[in-house]
C-alpha positions, 0 to 999 in steps of 0.5 A: 530104664531111660530106654522104656517109653512111657506116655507123658502124663502117666498116673502116679501114686506113692505108697508111703507113710509120714514118718518113713525117711525113704518116703521123705526122700521120695516126697522131696525129690517129687517137690522139685519136679512138679509133677501130680502125684497121689500120695497113699498113706499106708498107716492111715488108710488100711485099704491102701496098705491091702492094695499095696500088698496084693499088688506086690505081695510086700508092705514095703514103702516107699512103692511108686505105682505108675499107670502109663496107659489105662489097665497097665500098671508098674510098681517100683520100690526102693527110694533111690530106684524110684527117683531114678525112674522119675529122673529118667522119665519126668526131669527137665520135661 
């Protein structure tokens, strides 16, 4: 993943819900990075769930939405993959 160059400040949104242990794992890692992320709780706001399903075809959380440039969107599922992506693109920056 690290070989893909993305702008320094992409827009990040985490689709998640509070009692999900995998979401908590990603939230914890995000806290250590200090990056600005919009948290979109799919259990509290149905529109977030609908957006996730429409875009990915799945209700699976956590899911990180990365918008590196306006109009470009990348979706990263699975907590381990999200953490790897964040580590590759933001750790030490």
